[in-house]
C-alpha positions, 0 to 999 in steps of 0.5 A, spaced: 451 432 427 452 438 423 449 442 428 454 439 433 460 441 429 457 448 427 456 449 435 463 447 436 466 452 431 462 457 433 465 456 440 472 455 438 471 462 434 469 466 440 475 463 444 480 465 439 476 472 439 477 473 446 484 471 446 485 476 441 481 482 442 484 484 449 491 484 446 488 489 441 483 493 444 487 494 451 493 496 447 491 503 449 491 506 456 486 505 461 483 512 464 486 513 470 485 520 474 491 520 479 497 524 480 501 517 478 500 510 477 504 503 476 502 496 475 507 491 475 508 483 475 510 481 482 514 475 480 518 478 475 518 486 477 516 487 469 512 494 469 505 492 465 503 499 465 504 506 468 503 513 468 507 518 471 511 513 474 517 517 475 513 523 478 515 525 485 509 525 490 507 525 497 509 518 500 506 518 507 503 511 506 510 508 503 513 511 510 508 506 513 510 500 509 517 501 510 516 502 518 512 495 518 518 492 514 523 495 519 519 492 525 518 485 522 525 485 521 527 487 528 521 481 531 524 476 526 531 478 528 529 477 536 531 485 537 523 486 539 518 482 541 510 482 539 509 482 546 513 488 548 510 494 551 511 501 548 510 507 551 507 513 547 510 518 551 515 519 556 522 515 555 522 509 550 526 503 551 532 506 549 532 512 555 530 517 550 525 522 552 519 523 548 513 528 548 507 525 545 504 528 539 498 533 539 492 528 538 489 527 531 482 526 528 483 519 529 477 518 523 484 518 519 488 514 523 485 509 528 487 510 535 487 516 540 493 516 544 494 519 551 501 521 553 501 515 559 499 510 554 503 503 554 500 499 548 503 492 546 507 492 540 503 487 536 497 492 537 501 498 534 503 494 528 496 492 526 494 500 528 498 501 522 497 495 517 490 496 518 488 503 519 494 507 517 494 510 524 499 516 524 500 516 531 502 508 532 507 509 526 510 515 530 510 510 536 513 504 533 519 509 529 521 511 536 521 505 539 525 501 534 529 507 532 530 510 539 528 517 535 524 518 529 530 522 526 534 515 527 529 511 524 528 515 518 535 514 517 534 506 517 528 507 512 532 511 507 538 506 508 533 500 507 530 504 501 537 504 498 539 497 499 532 494 495 533 499 489 529 505 490 531 511 487 534 517 490 528 520 488 525 517 494 526 520 501 523 519 508 523 524 513 520 523 521 513 523 520 512 528 526 516 533 523 514 533 516 510 539 513 504 538 509 504 538 502 500 537 496 501 533 490 502 539 485 508 541 489 515 541 487 519 537 492 525 540 489 524 547 491 524 545 498 527 538 501 524 539 508 517 538 506 516 531 508 517 524 505 516 523 497 517 517 492 515 515 485 510 510 483 515 506 481 519 506 487 513 504 491 511 498 487 519 496 488 517 497 496 511 493 495 514 487 491 520 487 496 516 487 502 512 481 500 518 477 498 521 479 505 515 478 509 509 475 506 506 475 512 505 482 511 499 480 507 495 476 512 496 482 517 494 487 512 488 484 509 484 483 515 477 487 515 478 489 522 483 488 528 482 489 536 486 494 540 485 490 546 489 495 551 484 501 548 478 496 548 476 498 541 476 495 534 479 498 527 476 497 520 481 496 515 481 502 510 482 498 504 475 497 501 478 493 495 478 487 500 473 482 497 471 480 504 467 487 504 463 485 498 462 492 497 462 496 490 470 496 490 471 489 492 476 486 488 477 478 487 484 476 489 486 483 493 490 481 499 493 487 501 497 492 502 495 499 504 490 505 503 491 511 505 491 519 504 488 526 505 485 531 502 491 535 502 496 530 499 491 526 495 488 519 496 493 513 494 493 505 494 498 500 494 495 494 493 496 487 491 492 481 488 493 474 486 489 470 481 491 463 479 498 463 481 499 470 478 500 476 483 500 483 480 502 490 484 498 496 483 500 503 486 495 509 485 498 515 488 494 522 489 487 520 487 482 526 488 478 521 493 479 515 496 473 512 492 477 514 485 483 510 488 479 504 489 476 505 482 483 506 478 486 500 482 481 496 479 481 498 472 489 497 472 488 490 475 483 488 470 487 491 465 493 486 467 489 480 468 486 481 461 493 482 458 497 476 461 492 472 466 489 465 464 484 465 459 478 465 464 481 471 467 482 475 460 475 474 458 472 476 465 477 482 466 476 484 459 468 484 460 469 489 466 473 494 462 469 494 455 
């Protein structure tokens, strides 16, 4: 009898300890090696952790998320259809003459386009959502906006409406100049698209609220581009279906992107036991480091505010 009572007391003591230790040990700052990072609660928008959250950094991946949002808006509103055929070169559906962009190295973007290609809208969309194809993004922008310049105006208008700050600015992808995260955009407003980690988190939160289907679309491990006879792999190695070293339980979107010039970034979200967190890592030194940093921040968030089981397992991953 006394032995059973003793074991119960030990278990109760351990339970109390696990509840209290994370609040004290995790009060410090997780080690994040990136230009900027933010962790928020997706339901409340509360910032759970940040580092350089207001720092202005390159935003090519955020441009792609905004492109997805405007296309989803147009499809829902009946202005576009998933079966629409989008001409990459020549005249788009608005009669605007377009010149195909130079072919890019598609290990960074997904699809090889020719000037005479005609690609279904849904395939172009998945090329952006899954593989971050810059060429697919440009084709969608021209189709939805008539020109890339007018589409950029649409993106900036949407950014203001959802509460992104004046620090965020989108410019046409093809006319944007490459710049590094060490650059100061105030010195040259024509260098490209830029945003802050806080604004990026707002974009993710509002996009999920407006179009929750984007999570299903951005979390598939691969997608088929039937018109080209190819499959594209998802660049987000944190998806649990990959079962690799960076897989994170509950991760179900949104985008991994970047380059050596801009740095590597991730705008991701995970849900466990009904609690959804959004993590933004911007300007990491490698794609792998962006995944590692995102995993640390998600563990931090669940260790502080998750269920008892999530607190315990997340804390053990951190210590």
